[in-house]
Backbone as JSON Lines, residues from 0, in Angstrom:
{"i":0,"aa":"M","n":[254.96,50.34,92.87],"ca":[256.25,50.95,92.93],"c":[256.6,51.74,91.67]}
{"i":1,"aa":"Q","n":[256.89,52.81,92.08],"ca":[257.48,53.71,91.01],"c":[258.93,54.23,91.34]}
{"i":2,"aa":"D","n":[259.58,54.38,90.23],"ca":[260.89,54.66,90.34],"c":[261.41,55.76,89.26]}
{"i":3,"aa":"V","n":[262.4,56.55,89.32],"ca":[262.9,57.38,88.21],"c":[264.4,57.58,88.71]}
{"i":4,"aa":"V","n":[265.08,57.72,87.67],"ca":[266.6,57.74,87.62],"c":[266.88,59.39,87.59]}
{"i":5,"aa":"I","n":[267.63,59.93,88.41],"ca":[268.02,61.44,88.39],"c":[269.58,61.47,88.7]}
{"i":6,"aa":"D","n":[270.37,61.82,87.67],"ca":[271.77,61.92,87.77],"c":[272.44,60.58,88.37]}
{"i":7,"aa":"D","n":[272.06,59.66,87.73],"ca":[272.64,58.29,88.02],"c":[272.18,57.69,89.31]}
{"i":8,"aa":"E","n":[271.21,58.34,90.1],"ca":[270.86,57.83,91.41],"c":[269.07,57.53,91.02]}
{"i":9,"aa":"R","n":[268.85,56.41,91.74],"ca":[267.32,55.9,91.36],"c":[266.73,56.32,92.7]}
{"i":10,"aa":"V","n":[265.4,56.89,92.41],"ca":[264.49,57.36,93.69],"c":[263.28,56.4,93.28]}
{"i":11,"aa":"V","n":[263.09,55.57,94.41],"ca":[261.99,54.59,94.34],"c":[260.81,55.08,95.42]}
{"i":12,"aa":"W","n":[259.56,55.09,94.98],"ca":[258.61,55.55,95.65],"c":[257.63,54.22,95.99]}
{"i":13,"aa":"D","n":[257.39,53.78,97.2],"ca":[256.83,52.81,97.7],"c":[255.33,53.22,98.2]}
{"i":14,"aa":"P","n":[254.29,53.21,97.33],"ca":[252.96,53.66,97.67],"c":[252.48,52.68,98.81]}
{"i":15,"aa":"V","n":[252.85,51.53,99.05],"ca":[252.18,50.79,100.08],"c":[252.85,51.33,101.5]}
{"i":16,"aa":"G","n":[254.04,51.39,101.6],"ca":[254.78,51.8,102.71],"c":[254.72,53.35,102.91]}
{"i":17,"aa":"G","n":[254.44,54.01,101.72],"ca":[254.3,55.66,101.81],"c":[255.66,56.11,102.15]}
{"i":18,"aa":"R","n":[256.73,55.46,101.43],"ca":[258.16,55.76,101.64],"c":[258.9,55.94,100.3]}
{"i":19,"aa":"V","n":[259.86,57.11,100.4],"ca":[260.79,57.25,99.33],"c":[262.09,56.75,99.57]}
{"i":20,"aa":"H","n":[262.83,56.07,98.64],"ca":[264.04,55.28,98.82],"c":[265.1,55.87,97.8]}
{"i":21,"aa":"R","n":[266.39,56.14,98.17],"ca":[267.29,56.75,97.06],"c":[268.26,55.71,97.18]}
{"i":22,"aa":"L","n":[268.64,55.43,95.84],"ca":[269.55,54.2,95.61],"c":[270.68,55.13,94.86]}
{"i":23,"aa":"N","n":[272.23,54.91,95.24],"ca":[273.3,55.45,94.74],"c":[273.31,54.76,93.34]}
{"i":24,"aa":"P","n":[274.34,55.18,92.37],"ca":[274.43,54.52,91.11],"c":[274.69,53.06,91.14]}
{"i":25,"aa":"M","n":[275.34,52.64,91.97],"ca":[275.56,51.1,92.15],"c":[274.22,50.39,92.64]}
{"i":26,"aa":"G","n":[273.68,50.96,93.48],"ca":[272.24,50.33,93.99],"c":[271.33,50.46,92.75]}
{"i":27,"aa":"S","n":[271.39,51.44,91.97],"ca":[270.41,51.53,90.9],"c":[270.68,50.57,89.97]}
{"i":28,"aa":"L","n":[271.93,50.38,89.54],"ca":[272.31,49.14,88.73],"c":[271.9,47.82,89.22]}
{"i":29,"aa":"I","n":[272.0,47.45,90.51],"ca":[271.73,46.3,91.11],"c":[270.12,46.1,90.87]}
{"i":30,"aa":"W","n":[269.46,47.22,91.36],"ca":[267.94,47.29,91.13],"c":[267.57,46.69,89.86]}
{"i":31,"aa":"E","n":[268.22,47.2,88.76],"ca":[267.7,46.82,87.47],"c":[268.01,45.33,87.27]}
{"i":32,"aa":"L","n":[269.0,44.89,87.73],"ca":[269.42,43.38,87.78],"c":[268.52,42.42,88.52]}
{"i":33,"aa":"L","n":[268.07,42.78,89.5],"ca":[267.11,42.03,90.3],"c":[265.71,41.73,89.68]}
{"i":34,"aa":"D","n":[265.73,41.09,88.68],"ca":[264.57,40.8,87.8],"c":[264.07,39.29,87.89]}
{"i":35,"aa":"G","n":[264.67,38.36,88.79],"ca":[264.23,37.04,89.0],"c":[264.94,36.21,88.03]}
{"i":36,"aa":"S","n":[265.84,36.64,86.99],"ca":[266.45,35.82,86.13],"c":[267.96,35.34,86.51]}
{"i":37,"aa":"A","n":[268.33,35.77,87.7],"ca":[269.65,35.23,88.11],"c":[269.55,35.12,89.53]}
{"i":38,"aa":"T","n":[270.45,34.27,90.1],"ca":[270.8,34.22,91.55],"c":[271.72,35.32,91.89]}
{"i":39,"aa":"L","n":[271.81,35.46,93.48],"ca":[272.61,36.43,93.95],"c":[274.16,36.05,93.56]}
{"i":40,"aa":"D","n":[274.49,34.65,93.64],"ca":[275.65,34.38,93.18],"c":[276.15,34.68,91.96]}
{"i":41,"aa":"E","n":[275.27,34.51,90.92],"ca":[275.4,34.77,89.52],"c":[275.73,36.2,89.48]}
{"i":42,"aa":"L","n":[274.79,37.2,89.94],"ca":[274.91,38.65,90.07],"c":[276.22,39.19,90.66]}
{"i":43,"aa":"A","n":[276.67,38.43,91.71],"ca":[277.9,38.68,92.42],"c":[279.08,38.52,91.3]}
{"i":44,"aa":"G","n":[279.17,37.37,90.54],"ca":[280.1,37.11,89.55],"c":[280.17,38.27,88.49]}
{"i":45,"aa":"D","n":[278.88,38.71,88.15],"ca":[278.84,39.74,87.01],"c":[279.29,40.93,87.31]}
{"i":46,"aa":"V","n":[279.06,41.53,88.77],"ca":[279.45,42.72,89.28],"c":[280.84,42.78,89.26]}
{"i":47,"aa":"A","n":[281.36,41.6,89.69],"ca":[282.89,41.37,89.91],"c":[283.55,41.42,88.64]}
{"i":48,"aa":"D","n":[283.06,40.93,87.67],"ca":[283.55,40.78,86.24],"c":[283.58,42.3,85.7]}
{"i":49,"aa":"V","n":[282.42,42.96,85.8],"ca":[282.15,44.2,85.27],"c":[283.15,45.53,85.89]}
{"i":50,"aa":"F","n":[283.16,45.32,87.14],"ca":[283.71,46.38,87.96],"c":[285.33,45.92,88.32]}
{"i":51,"aa":"R","n":[285.53,44.78,87.85],"ca":[286.96,44.2,88.17],"c":[287.3,44.46,89.58]}
{"i":52,"aa":"V","n":[286.37,43.85,90.44],"ca":[286.63,43.85,91.88],"c":[286.77,42.34,92.44]}
{"i":53,"aa":"D","n":[287.16,42.23,93.69],"ca":[287.05,40.78,94.23],"c":[285.62,40.16,94.25]}
{"i":54,"aa":"R","n":[285.39,38.89,93.82],"ca":[284.18,38.41,93.8],"c":[283.62,38.19,95.2]}
{"i":55,"aa":"A","n":[284.43,37.9,96.26],"ca":[283.89,37.73,97.54],"c":[283.4,38.99,97.94]}
{"i":56,"aa":"G","n":[284.12,40.15,97.77],"ca":[283.86,41.46,98.11],"c":[282.55,41.99,97.54]}
{"i":57,"aa":"A","n":[282.41,41.6,96.23],"ca":[281.19,41.95,95.36],"c":[279.94,41.2,96.06]}
{"i":58,"aa":"A","n":[280.32,39.98,96.46],"ca":[279.09,39.16,97.08],"c":[278.66,39.77,98.28]}
{"i":59,"aa":"R","n":[279.71,40.21,99.08],"ca":[279.37,40.83,100.49],"c":[278.42,42.11,100.34]}
{"i":60,"aa":"D","n":[278.97,42.91,99.39],"ca":[278.3,44.2,99.14],"c":[276.8,43.88,98.52]}
{"i":61,"aa":"L","n":[276.73,43.13,97.73],"ca":[275.57,42.67,96.9],"c":[274.53,42.1,98.08]}
{"i":62,"aa":"A","n":[275.0,41.33,98.95],"ca":[274.11,40.87,100.16],"c":[273.74,41.87,101.0]}
{"i":63,"aa":"D","n":[274.59,42.89,101.39],"ca":[274.22,43.81,102.22],"c":[273.09,44.66,101.45]}
{"i":64,"aa":"L","n":[273.2,45.14,100.21],"ca":[272.36,45.86,99.58],"c":[270.96,45.17,99.4]}
{"i":65,"aa":"V","n":[270.9,43.89,99.06],"ca":[269.74,43.13,99.03],"c":[269.0,43.11,100.45]}
{"i":66,"aa":"G","n":[269.84,42.77,101.39],"ca":[269.32,42.61,102.68],"c":[268.69,44.06,103.01]}
{"i":67,"aa":"Q","n":[269.13,45.23,102.69],"ca":[268.54,46.49,102.97],"c":[267.26,46.7,102.07]}
{"i":68,"aa":"L","n":[267.3,46.44,100.94],"ca":[266.09,46.44,100.03],"c":[265.04,45.46,100.51]}
{"i":69,"aa":"D","n":[265.37,44.44,100.87],"ca":[264.42,43.32,101.45],"c":[263.71,43.93,102.79]}
{"i":70,"aa":"D","n":[264.67,44.52,103.79],"ca":[264.14,45.04,104.91],"c":[263.11,46.12,104.65]}
{"i":71,"aa":"A","n":[263.36,46.86,103.54],"ca":[262.52,48.11,103.38],"c":[261.3,47.53,102.56]}
{"i":72,"aa":"G","n":[261.2,46.33,102.28],"ca":[259.83,45.8,101.68],"c":[259.88,46.01,100.1]}
{"i":73,"aa":"L","n":[261.21,46.22,99.66],"ca":[261.13,46.48,98.16],"c":[261.36,45.37,97.31]}
{"i":74,"aa":"L","n":[261.52,44.02,97.77],"ca":[261.79,42.88,97.06],"c":[260.75,41.74,97.43]}
{"i":75,"aa":"E","n":[260.64,41.02,96.49],"ca":[259.68,39.69,96.61],"c":[260.51,38.62,96.0]}
{"i":76,"aa":"S","n":[260.15,37.47,96.69],"ca":[260.8,36.0,96.12],"c":[260.02,35.88,94.67]}
{"i":77,"aa":"A","n":[260.83,35.57,93.75],"ca":[260.35,35.19,92.42],"c":[259.51,34.07,92.4]}
{"i":78,"aa":"T","n":[258.39,34.11,91.84],"ca":[257.34,33.14,91.88],"c":[257.52,31.87,90.82]}
{"i":79,"aa":"T","n":[258.45,32.17,89.93],"ca":[258.51,31.06,88.97],"c":[259.33,30.07,89.39]}
{"i":80,"aa":"S","n":[259.14,28.61,88.9],"ca":[259.63,27.55,89.35],"c":[260.43,27.13,88.06]}
{"i":81,"aa":"A","n":[260.88,27.85,87.32],"ca":[261.53,27.58,85.94],"c":[262.96,27.19,86.37]}
{"i":82,"aa":"R","n":[263.51,27.37,87.31],"ca":[264.76,27.15,87.74],"c":[264.99,25.58,88.41]}
{"i":83,"aa":"A","n":[265.71,24.89,87.53],"ca":[265.77,23.29,87.93],"c":[266.57,23.35,89.09]}
{"i":84,"aa":"D","n":[267.55,24.16,89.46],"ca":[268.47,23.84,90.53],"c":[267.72,24.38,91.67]}
{"i":85,"aa":"G","n":[266.44,24.92,91.78],"ca":[265.78,25.1,93.03],"c":[266.25,26.55,93.66]}
{"i":86,"aa":"V","n":[267.19,27.36,93.21],"ca":[267.83,28.38,93.8],"c":[266.74,29.58,93.91]}
{"i":87,"aa":"R","n":[266.62,30.19,94.96],"ca":[265.56,31.39,95.08],"c":[266.09,32.53,94.42]}
{"i":88,"aa":"T","n":[265.35,33.24,93.65],"ca":[265.89,34.35,92.78],"c":[264.88,35.45,93.44]}
{"i":89,"aa":"L","n":[265.45,36.78,93.33],"ca":[264.64,37.92,93.81],"c":[264.22,38.76,92.49]}
{"i":90,"aa":"A","n":[263.12,39.41,92.69],"ca":[262.52,40.18,91.56],"c":[262.13,41.56,92.13]}
{"i":91,"aa":"N","n":[262.18,42.59,91.42],"ca":[261.58,43.91,91.86],"c":[260.71,44.26,90.83]}
{"i":92,"aa":"P","n":[259.83,45.11,90.92],"ca":[259.25,45.51,92.39],"c":[258.32,44.58,92.96]}
{"i":93,"aa":"P","n":[257.82,44.57,94.25],"ca":[256.83,43.7,94.62],"c":[255.41,44.32,94.21]}
{"i":94,"aa":"S","n":[254.44,43.66,94.25],"ca":[253.05,44.21,93.91],"c":[252.46,44.99,95.21]}
{"i":95,"aa":"P","n":[251.85,45.95,94.91],"ca":[250.97,46.67,95.92],"c":[250.04,45.98,96.82]}
């Protein structure tokens, strides 16, 4: 997976699928946060705090974006079992 940021938007090249994906500034920020170290619930709280928006709305928007990224094959489940709570996290990018 290769990506580059141009004018606050991220362009992601998926060599396995042979597709280019464009993320808006918010999607680009979320892409960077999907590193496997936080759950989606934790990320929703962070997004809500930083952008001073409703947490429920942030969670919905985040779930929509993650669903789109997952449907496009751009995400993988984190393989680490370091989390004692057993919550599945997501990590980018998947291996080719």
